[in-house]
MIDOSE-1310 file (N, C-alpha, C; in nm, 2 decimals, decimal comma, always signed):
residues 82
mpyl	+0,97/+2,39/+0,26/+0,98/+2,36/+0,12/+1,05/+2,20/+0,11; +1,16/+2,19/+0,18/+1,23/+2,07/+0,17/+1,13/+1,95/+0,18; +1,06/+1,97/+0,28/+0,96/+1,85/+0,34/+0,88/+1,80/+0,21; +0,85/+1,88/+0,11/+0,77/+1,84/+0,00/+0,85/+1,75/-0,08
yvvg	+0,98/+1,76/-0,10/+1,05/+1,67/-0,16/+1,07/+1,52/-0,08; +1,07/+1,52/+0,03/+1,06/+1,41/+0,12/+0,92/+1,33/+0,12; +0,83/+1,40/+0,10/+0,70/+1,34/+0,09/+0,67/+1,30/-0,05; +0,72/+1,35/-0,15/+0,72/+1,31/-0,30/+0,80/+1,19/-0,31
lwiv	+0,89/+1,19/-0,23/+0,98/+1,07/-0,26/+0,92/+0,94/-0,18; +0,86/+0,96/-0,07/+0,77/+0,85/-0,02/+0,65/+0,82/-0,09; +0,62/+0,91/-0,12/+0,46/+0,88/-0,23/+0,53/+0,78/-0,30; +0,62/+0,82/-0,39/+0,70/+0,73/-0,49/+0,71/+0,60/-0,44
giyl	+0,76/+0,58/-0,35/+0,80/+0,44/-0,27/+0,70/+0,38/-0,25; +0,58/+0,44/-0,19/+0,46/+0,35/-0,15/+0,39/+0,32/-0,26; +0,40/+0,40/-0,38/+0,33/+0,35/-0,49/+0,38/+0,24/-0,57; +0,52/+0,26/-0,59/+0,61/+0,14/-0,63/+0,58/-0,01/-0,54
iyma	+0,54/+0,02/-0,42/+0,53/-0,11/-0,32/+0,41/-0,16/-0,34; +0,28/-0,07/-0,40/+0,18/-0,10/-0,43/+0,18/-0,18/-0,55; +0,25/-0,12/-0,66/+0,27/-0,19/-0,79/+0,32/-0,32/-0,76; +0,44/-0,35/-0,68/+0,50/-0,46/-0,66/+0,42/-0,56/-0,60
ikey	+0,35/-0,52/-0,53/+0,27/-0,64/-0,48/+0,12/-0,68/-0,56; +0,10/-0,59/-0,65/-0,01/-0,61/-0,75/+0,06/-0,67/-0,88; +0,16/-0,61/-0,94/+0,21/-0,69/-1,04/+0,37/-0,72/-1,08; +0,45/-0,63/-1,05/+0,58/-0,65/-1,09/+0,67/-0,67/-0,96
rilw	+0,74/-0,79/-0,92/+0,80/-0,82/-0,80/+0,93/-0,72/-0,80; +0,97/-0,70/-0,92/+1,11/-0,61/-0,94/+1,11/-0,48/-0,87; +0,98/-0,43/-0,87/+0,95/-0,27/-0,78/+0,98/-0,27/-0,67; +1,02/-0,40/-0,58/+1,07/-0,38/-0,45/+1,21/-0,30/-0,43
ipav	+1,28/-0,33/-0,51/+1,39/-0,27/-0,52/+1,39/-0,12/-0,50; +1,35/-0,04/-0,61/+1,35/+0,08/-0,61/+1,25/+0,14/-0,52; +1,14/+0,07/-0,46/+1,05/+0,12/-0,37/+1,13/+0,18/-0,24; +1,20/+0,04/-0,18/+1,27/+0,06/-0,07/+1,38/+0,16/-0,07
yfil	+1,43/+0,17/-0,21/+1,53/+0,31/-0,23/+1,47/+0,41/-0,20; +1,34/+0,44/-0,27/+1,30/+0,58/-0,27/+1,27/+0,60/-0,13; +1,21/+0,49/-0,04/+1,17/+0,54/+0,10/+1,29/+0,59/+0,18; +1,41/+0,51/+0,17/+1,53/+0,53/+0,22/+1,59/+0,67/+0,19
lgaw	+1,57/+0,71/+0,07/+1,62/+0,82/+0,02/+1,53/+0,94/+0,06; +1,41/+0,93/+0,11/+1,33/+1,00/+0,15/+1,37/+1,04/+0,32; +1,38/+0,91/+0,37/+1,44/+0,92/+0,51/+1,60/+1,00/+0,51; +1,68/+0,97/+0,41/+1,81/+1,02/+0,42/+1,77/+1,17/+0,42
rlad	+1,69/+1,22/+0,32/+1,67/+1,39/+0,31/+1,61/+1,44/+0,47; +1,52/+1,35/+0,51/+1,45/+1,42/+0,64/+1,56/+1,40/+0,74; +1,65/+1,32/+0,75/+1,77/+1,31/+0,85/+1,85/+1,43/+0,81; +1,88/+1,46/+0,69/+1,95/+1,60/+0,65/+1,89/+1,72/+0,70
iytt	+1,78/+1,75/+0,69/+1,69/+1,84/+0,74/+1,72/+1,86/+0,91; +1,69/+1,75/+0,96/+1,67/+1,74/+1,11/+1,83/+1,77/+1,18; +1,89/+1,71/+1,10/+2,04/+1,70/+1,18/+2,14/+1,81/+1,14; +2,25/+1,84/+1,23/+2,33/+1,95/+1,18/+2,43/+1,91/+1,07
anlm	+2,46/+1,74/+1,10/+2,53/+1,71/+0,99/+2,48/+1,72/+0,86; +2,57/+1,78/+0,75/+2,53/+1,78/+0,61/+2,53/+1,65/+0,54; +2,43/+1,57/+0,53/+2,42/+1,44/+0,46/+2,45/+1,46/+0,31; +2,44/+1,57/+0,25/+2,43/+1,58/+0,13/+2,59/+1,63/+0,06
qggy	+2,68/+1,64/+0,15/+2,82/+1,67/+0,11/+2,92/+1,57/+0,18; +3,06/+1,56/+0,12/+3,15/+1,47/+0,18/+3,11/+1,32/+0,15; +3,15/+1,24/+0,25/+3,15/+1,09/+0,28/+3,03/+1,04/+0,25; +2,92/+1,13/+0,32/+2,79/+1,09/+0,35/+2,75/+1,10/+0,21
awal	+2,78/+1,18/+0,12/+2,71/+1,21/-0,01/+2,76/+1,08/-0,13; +2,90/+1,05/-0,10/+2,95/+0,93/-0,19/+2,89/+0,81/-0,12; +2,87/+0,79/-0,01/+2,77/+0,68/+0,04/+2,64/+0,67/-0,02; +2,58/+0,79/-0,03/+2,45/+0,80/-0,12/+2,46/+0,76/-0,28
rgis	+2,56/+0,81/-0,31/+2,59/+0,80/-0,47/+2,61/+0,66/-0,47; +2,70/+0,57/-0,37/+2,73/+0,44/-0,42/+2,60/+0,34/-0,39; +2,52/+0,40/-0,30/+2,37/+0,28/-0,27/+2,29/+0,33/-0,42; +2,28/+0,45/-0,45/+2,22/+0,50/-0,59/+2,27/+0,40/-0,71
fgvl	+2,40/+0,42/-0,71/+2,46/+0,32/-0,82/+2,44/+0,18/-0,81; +2,42/+0,13/-0,70/+2,41/-0,02/-0,69/+2,28/-0,05/-0,72; +2,16/+0,03/-0,66/+2,03/+0,03/-0,68/+2,01/+0,03/-0,83; +2,07/+0,13/-0,91/+2,06/+0,14/-1,05/+2,10/+0,03/-1,13
vvtg	+2,22/-0,04/-1,09/+2,27/-0,16/-1,17/+2,17/-0,26/-1,15; +2,16/-0,30/-1,03/+2,09/-0,43/-1,00/+1,95/-0,41/-1,06; +1,88/-0,31/-1,05/+1,74/-0,31/-1,11/+1,76/-0,32/-1,25; +1,84/-0,23/-1,29/+1,90/-0,24/-1,47/+1,91/-0,39/-1,53
liyy	+1,99/-0,45/-1,45/+2,03/-0,61/-1,47/+1,89/-0,70/-1,48; +1,81/-0,68/-1,38/+1,71/-0,74/-1,34/+1,61/-0,71/-1,48; +1,57/-0,58/-1,49/+1,50/-0,54/-1,60/+1,55/-0,58/-1,73; +1,68/-0,58/-1,78/+1,71/-0,66/-1,89/+1,69/-0,79/-1,89
viyr	+1,72/-0,87/-1,79/+1,70/-1,03/-1,82/+1,56/-1,09/-1,81; +1,48/-0,99/-1,75/+1,32/-1,04/-1,74/+1,27/-0,98/-1,91; +1,30/-0,88/-1,94/+1,27/-0,81/-2,08/+1,33/-0,90/-2,20; +1,45/-0,96/-2,18/+1,51/-1,02/-2,28/+1,44/-1,14/-2,32
kk	+1,39/-1,22/-2,22/+1,31/-1,33/-2,23/+1,20/-1,33/-2,30; +1,13/-1,20/-2,28/+1,00/-1,20/-2,39/+1,03/-1,18/-2,52
């Protein structure tokens, strides 16, 4: 069942890449993030190290926060001009 979560994250990432090529260049940032997050979850499944606890979890939260801030700022700048 955890594989379904990984596949879902990769599908969202691939869809965002498709949309980034087609319309919005800003979508590259969350697209790469979702693919990275899917790989992170897959590594958590296959390794004995628990990547969702401890220092690894804090690294993932830091990456998530960074992606959220950068994407939010770019979105705000783009749509404020309109």
